[in-house]
C-alpha positions in Angstrom: 94.4 19.0 116.7 92.7 17.4 119.6 95.1 14.5 119.5 98.1 16.9 119.5 96.6 18.8 122.5 96.2 15.5 124.4 99.8 14.5 123.6 101.1 17.8 124.7 99.2 17.6 128.0 100.5 14.1 128.6 104.1 15.3 127.8 103.7 18.2 130.3 102.4 15.9 133.0 105.2 13.4 132.5 107.8 16.3 132.6 106.3 17.4 135.9 106.5 13.9 137.3 110.1 13.5 136.2 111.0 16.8 137.7 109.4 16.0 141.0 111.0 12.6 141.0 114.5 14.0 140.4 114.3 17.1 142.6 111.9 16.4 145.4 114.7 14.9 147.6 116.5 18.2 147.3 113.6 20.2 148.5 112.7 17.8 151.2 116.2 16.9 152.4 116.9 17.5 156.0 120.5 17.9 157.1 120.7 17.9 160.9 123.0 20.4 162.8 126.6 19.2 163.0 130.0 20.0 164.4 133.5 19.6 163.2 136.7 20.4 165.3 140.2 20.2 163.9 143.2 20.3 166.3 146.9 20.8 165.5 149.5 21.3 168.2 153.1 21.3 167.0 156.7 21.7 168.3 155.9 20.3 171.8 158.9 19.9 174.1 159.9 16.4 175.3 158.1 15.1 178.4 159.9 15.0 181.7 161.6 11.7 182.5 159.3 9.1 184.0 156.5 11.7 184.1 153.2 12.4 182.4 152.9 15.2 180.0 149.5 16.9 179.4 148.1 19.3 176.9 144.5 20.6 177.1 142.4 22.6 174.7 138.9 24.1 174.8 135.9 22.1 173.5 132.8 23.2 171.5 129.8 24.1 173.5 126.7 26.3 173.4 126.4 29.7 175.1 125.4 28.0 178.4 128.5 25.8 178.4 126.8 22.6 177.4 129.1 20.5 175.1 127.8 19.9 171.6 130.1 17.0 170.9 129.6 14.1 173.3 132.6 13.2 175.5 132.6 9.7 174.1 133.5 11.0 170.7 136.7 12.4 172.1 137.8 9.4 174.1 140.3 7.0 172.7 143.7 6.6 171.0 143.0 8.6 167.9 146.3 10.4 168.1 149.5 8.3 167.9 151.3 8.5 171.3 148.5 10.3 173.1 145.4 9.4 175.0 142.4 11.8 174.8 139.7 12.5 177.4 137.5 15.3 178.6 138.5 16.6 182.0 136.9 19.0 184.5 139.1 22.0 185.2 138.7 25.2 187.3 137.5 26.9 184.2 135.1 24.1 183.0 135.5 21.1 180.8 138.5 20.8 178.4 139.9 18.2 176.1 143.1 16.7 177.5 145.8 14.8 175.7 148.3 12.8 177.9 151.4 10.8 177.2 153.9 8.9 179.3 156.4 8.3 176.5 159.8 9.9 176.2 158.8 11.8 173.1 155.8 14.1 172.5 154.8 13.8 168.8 152.7 16.6 167.2 149.0 16.3 167.7 146.8 16.4 164.6 143.3 15.2 164.8 139.8 16.1 163.8 136.4 15.2 165.2 133.2 15.4 163.1 129.6 14.6 163.8 127.8 13.2 160.8 124.9 15.4 159.8 122.4 13.4 157.7 119.6 11.7 159.6 120.4 8.2 158.3 124.1 8.5 159.2 123.3 10.0 162.6 121.1 7.0 163.4 124.0 4.7 162.7 126.2 6.4 165.2 126.5 4.8 168.7 124.5 6.7 171.3 127.6 8.0 173.1 128.9 9.6 169.9 125.7 11.6 169.1 125.5 15.3 169.9 124.4 15.7 173.5 121.7 18.3 172.7 120.6 17.3 169.2 116.8 17.0 169.8 113.8 18.1 167.7 115.9 20.4 165.6 116.6 22.6 168.6 120.2 23.1 167.8 119.8 24.6 164.3 119.8 28.2 165.6 121.9 27.7 168.6 125.2 29.7 168.7 128.3 27.6 169.5 131.9 28.4 170.2 135.0 27.0 172.0 134.9 27.1 175.8 136.0 27.9 178.4 135.4 31.6 177.8 137.7 33.6 180.2 136.9 37.1 178.9 134.8 38.9 176.3 134.9 42.4 175.0 133.3 44.9 177.4 132.7 42.1 179.9 129.5 41.1 178.1 128.0 37.7 178.9 128.8 34.7 176.7 125.2 34.6 175.5 125.4 38.3 174.4 128.8 37.8 172.7 127.6 34.7 170.8 124.9 36.8 169.2 127.5 39.1 167.6 128.4 38.6 164.0 132.1 38.4 164.9 134.5 39.2 167.7 137.6 38.1 169.6 137.4 36.6 173.1 139.8 34.9 175.5 139.9 31.2 176.0 142.6 29.0 177.5 145.0 26.2 176.8 147.1 24.1 179.2 150.6 22.6 179.2 152.2 20.5 182.0 155.0 17.9 182.4 157.3 19.1 179.6 161.0 19.8 179.8 161.6 23.2 178.1 164.3 23.2 175.4 167.4 25.3 176.0 166.4 27.7 173.3 164.4 30.5 174.9 162.7 31.3 171.7 161.1 27.9 171.3 157.3 28.0 171.0 154.4 25.5 170.9 151.9 26.3 168.1 148.2 25.8 168.7 145.8 25.7 165.7 142.2 25.0 166.6 139.4 25.3 164.0 135.8 24.7 165.1 132.7 24.9 162.8 129.1 24.4 164.0 126.7 24.0 161.1 123.1 24.9 161.7 121.7 22.5 159.2 119.4 22.6 156.2 115.7 21.9 155.8 113.8 22.3 152.5 116.7 24.4 151.1 116.5 26.8 154.1 120.1 27.0 155.5 120.8 28.0 159.0 123.9 29.9 160.2 127.3 28.4 160.6 129.4 29.4 163.7 133.2 29.3 163.6 135.9 29.7 166.2 139.6 29.6 165.4 142.6 29.8 167.6 146.0 30.3 166.0 148.6 31.2 168.6 152.1 30.4 169.8 152.8 29.7 173.4 156.3 29.8 174.9 157.6 26.3 175.6 158.6 27.5 179.1 155.0 28.0 180.0 153.3 25.6 182.4 149.7 25.5 183.6 146.8 27.4 182.1 147.7 30.0 179.4 145.0 32.5 178.2 144.9 32.7 174.4 142.8 34.8 171.9 140.0 33.1 169.9 138.3 34.6 166.8 134.5 34.0 166.6 132.4 34.5 163.5 128.9 33.8 162.4 128.4 32.9 158.7 124.8 34.0 157.9 122.9 31.2 156.1 126.1 29.1 156.1 127.3 30.9 153.0 130.7 32.5 153.2 131.3 35.3 150.6 134.6 36.4 152.0 
């Protein structure tokens, strides 16, 4: 009987050791806050002859307007036929795509900041989130800016604390030759997700902003557009 008791005790201890070995990483894993931004712009008119055509869209930032994806992550020729860069505008910083060709192909590109600590360390410094320090960003609301208007004229900080809402942001078109059809439109589909991160199975919120709108191809300059903002509590979407 005593031998059986000892064997059972050893078996129980081994079971606990195996359980901790297999599942300890799950309970201790830390996923740092991250951001993903998908951009699709379709049905652009042809650029003007011997000119430069430009399209600009909002960028992800916190409630104070500080970008949460570094400018260096946006720069480069990730889109065929276009060059991307962050520009300062009268409304604040925006992501600009420019082309000097005779044809303006659709823009389809996504930017994502890797979230695990090891992967993040392998990123060049200029591609790391600008304010990702000491886990500060995990509870920080994020949305697409510039913000031109909010419901009831509330501040951006107040609006970002809502569970959901629609505000006004802006896009930009310049240097295109409108097609003869008056009904031609340019479609903007912007999808931003800011993930709050996970630490010891405790998941923070996820903040999303989407823009799905059509702009007349005859427009030129800054065009206000609606943006839908939503907070997913705990990062779990039951909808």
